[in-house]
KETOR-297733 format. One line per 3 residues: number of its first residue (from 1); their letters; for each residue z negated, y negated, x of N, C-alpha, C, CB. Coordinates in steps of 0.05 Angstrom, whole numbers, plus 5000, padded with zeros to 4 digits. Atoms other than C-alpha are relative to their C-alpha. Glycine has a CB too. Layout:
N
NUM	a	Z,Y,X,Z,Y,X,Z,Y,X,Z,Y,X  ...;
// end
This chain:
87
1	xxx	4972,4999,4992,1902,5928,7514,5015,4977,4987,5013,5027,4993  4984,5022,5011,1951,5871,7505,5028,5011,4993,5001,4977,5020  4973,4991,5008,2012,5891,7465,5017,4976,4994,4998,5019,4975;
4	xxx	4982,5023,5003,2072,5845,7464,5010,4997,4971,5024,5002,5018  4992,5000,5028,2089,5864,7391,4975,5003,4983,5021,5023,4995  5023,4999,5018,2043,5859,7331,4999,5026,4984,5002,4977,4980;
7	xxx	4999,4975,5015,2064,5927,7303,5017,5020,5015,5012,4995,4972  4984,4978,4989,2096,5994,7320,5030,4992,4998,4994,5026,4985  4971,5007,5000,2169,5984,7339,5017,5023,4990,5008,4992,5028;
10	xxx	4985,4979,5013,2189,6047,7301,4996,4999,4970,4991,5027,5011  5006,5000,5029,2154,6043,7233,4989,4974,4989,4980,5022,4994  5010,5026,5009,2124,5973,7231,4970,5000,4994,5014,4992,4975;
13	xxx	5029,4998,5005,2051,5997,7225,4985,4980,5018,4990,5028,5006  5016,5019,4984,2004,5941,7248,4981,5016,5018,4983,4980,4982  5017,4986,4981,1964,5962,7310,4972,5006,4989,4998,4984,5026;
16	xxx	5028,4995,5010,1897,5955,7274,4999,5021,4979,4989,4974,4990  4999,4978,5020,1919,6008,7223,5004,5027,5013,5022,4994,4980  4995,4975,4985,1933,6061,7277,4972,5010,5010,5020,4996,5024;
19	xxx	5026,4990,4992,1870,6104,7286,4997,5005,5030,4993,5025,4986  5001,4995,4971,1889,6117,7359,5010,4976,5016,5018,5024,5007  4991,5025,4987,1913,6046,7374,5025,5002,5016,4978,4989,5017;
22	xxx	4974,4997,4987,1981,6071,7397,5006,5029,5007,5000,4983,5025  4992,4973,4991,2021,6132,7415,4996,5003,5030,5030,5004,4993  5004,4994,4972,2021,6164,7483,5027,5004,5014,4983,5024,5004;
25	xxx	4977,4996,4983,2072,6162,7539,4998,5028,5012,5002,4978,5022  4999,4973,4988,2092,6225,7577,4977,5005,5019,5026,5004,5014  5022,4997,4981,2038,6212,7629,4972,4998,4986,5002,4979,5022;
28	xxx	5025,5002,5015,1985,6206,7574,4989,4972,4996,4979,5016,5014  5008,5028,5004,1979,6130,7579,5009,4991,4972,5012,4982,5022  4994,5010,5027,1981,6089,7515,5026,4985,4999,4977,4983,4990;
31	xxx	4975,5014,5004,2048,6065,7490,4995,4971,4990,5018,5015,4980  5001,5027,5009,2057,5990,7482,5019,4994,4977,5006,4981,5024  4979,5005,5020,2114,5999,7433,4996,5016,4974,5026,5007,5011;
34	xxx	5000,4981,5023,2099,6058,7386,4973,5010,4993,5019,5023,5005  5026,4991,5010,2041,6081,7343,4997,5031,5003,4997,4993,4970  5005,4971,4997,2009,6150,7345,5013,5017,4979,4970,5005,5000;
37	xxx	4986,4985,5021,2044,6171,7281,5030,5004,5008,4998,4985,4973  4972,4999,4993,2113,6158,7312,5006,5012,5028,5012,4973,4999  4994,4994,4972,2105,6174,7386,4977,5015,5013,5005,4974,5016;
40	xxx	5021,4984,4988,2067,6228,7424,5010,5013,5026,4989,5021,4981  4993,4988,4974,2070,6249,7497,5029,4993,5009,4996,5030,5000  4974,5009,4990,2132,6208,7511,5024,5007,4982,5005,5010,5026;
43	xxx	4978,4993,5018,2173,6232,7451,4995,4991,4972,5005,5030,5001  5004,5007,5028,2185,6211,7380,4993,5025,4984,5026,4987,4989  5009,4978,5016,2151,6255,7329,5023,5009,4982,4976,4991,4982;
46	xxx	4976,4993,5016,2214,6252,7285,5025,4989,5015,4998,4987,4971  4978,5011,4983,2270,6244,7338,5026,4997,4986,5003,5018,5023  4974,5001,5013,2328,6254,7290,5001,4980,4977,5007,5027,4990;
49	xxx	5000,5019,5023,2307,6202,7238,5016,4975,5007,4971,4993,4993  4987,5026,4998,2347,6140,7225,4980,4979,4989,5027,4999,4983  5017,5022,5011,2317,6072,7206,4997,5004,4970,5012,4973,5007;
52	xxx	5002,4995,5029,2333,6089,7133,4981,5022,4994,5029,5006,4989  5019,4978,5003,2296,6155,7139,4971,4990,5002,5005,5023,5020  5027,5010,4995,2236,6118,7167,4991,4982,4977,4999,4984,5026;
55	xxx	5007,5017,5022,2238,6066,7112,4993,5016,4975,5023,4980,4994  5005,4983,5024,2241,6119,7057,4973,5014,5003,5022,5020,4996  5026,4987,4996,2182,6156,7088,4977,4980,4997,5000,5012,5028;
58	xxx	5021,5020,5002,2141,6092,7095,4995,4991,4972,5007,4976,5018  5003,5007,5029,2153,6074,7022,4984,5021,4986,5028,4996,4987  5015,4978,5012,2127,6143,7002,4970,4999,5008,5012,5027,5008;
61	xxx	5027,5002,4991,2065,6135,7045,4985,4977,4987,4999,4996,5031  5012,5023,5013,2051,6066,7017,4995,5006,4970,5018,4976,5002  5004,4993,5029,2060,6093,6945,4975,5017,4997,5026,5015,4990;
64	xxx	5024,4983,5002,2007,6146,6959,4974,4983,5003,5001,5021,5022  5023,5018,4996,1961,6088,6978,4998,4980,4977,5001,4986,5026  5001,5017,5024,1975,6054,6911,5018,4975,5001,4972,4991,4997;
67	xxx	4982,5023,4998,2028,6004,6934,5025,5006,4982,5009,4995,5030  4977,4996,5017,2082,5995,6880,5026,5002,5016,5002,4977,4980  4975,4995,4985,2152,6018,6901,5015,4974,5008,5019,5017,4983;
70	xxx	4986,5025,4994,2182,5947,6897,4987,4986,5024,5000,4982,4976  5014,5012,4978,2128,5920,6943,5004,5017,5026,4970,4997,4994  4995,4983,4977,2137,5980,6989,5027,4995,5013,4998,5030,4992;
73	xxx	4973,5006,4990,2211,5964,6995,5000,4973,5015,5020,4999,4977  5002,5026,4987,2194,5892,7012,4986,5002,5027,4986,4980,4982  5016,4997,4976,2142,5912,7064,5015,5015,5022,4974,5014,4994;
76	xxx	4986,4983,4980,2190,5960,7099,5028,4991,5006,5001,5028,4990  4972,5009,4997,2255,5920,7096,5006,4993,5029,5006,4977,4982  4995,5007,4972,2246,5899,7169,5002,5023,5020,4980,4980,5009;
79	xxx	5001,4977,4981,2243,5969,7198,5026,5002,5016,4997,5026,4984  4975,4997,4986,2317,5969,7217,5003,4979,5023,5024,4997,4981  4999,5021,4980,2304,5907,7260,4981,5006,5024,4993,4973,4988;
82	xxx	5019,4993,4979,2250,5941,7302,5014,5011,5025,4979,5020,4990  4988,4993,4974,2263,5957,7375,5012,5029,5001,4979,4997,5022  4990,4972,4999,2271,6033,7366,5028,5002,4988,4982,5019,4985;
85	xxx	4975,4997,5015,2330,6023,7319,5022,4981,5011,4996,4995,4971  4981,5019,4990,2365,5969,7360,5005,5004,5030,4990,4972,4996  4994,4994,4971,2378,6004,7426,5028,5010,5003,4980,5022,5011;
// end
């Protein structure tokens, strides 16, 4: 599948880090915009989250993987610029 973006447009996860290679649209087809952690069957897994909520969550996930908090903040600073948050 050819995706126009290099990462999920909700959380910033690179496509090669998504075990399912993308979320699913309502018809079951694969989403070109969102990863399987963020999007399932045409809906966001956390529909009420803001970009700040997503960034805070991503920093926690990265910390569990051994990424220092400062680096986590740097890696997630672009979340608010992703397509989901700019509609």
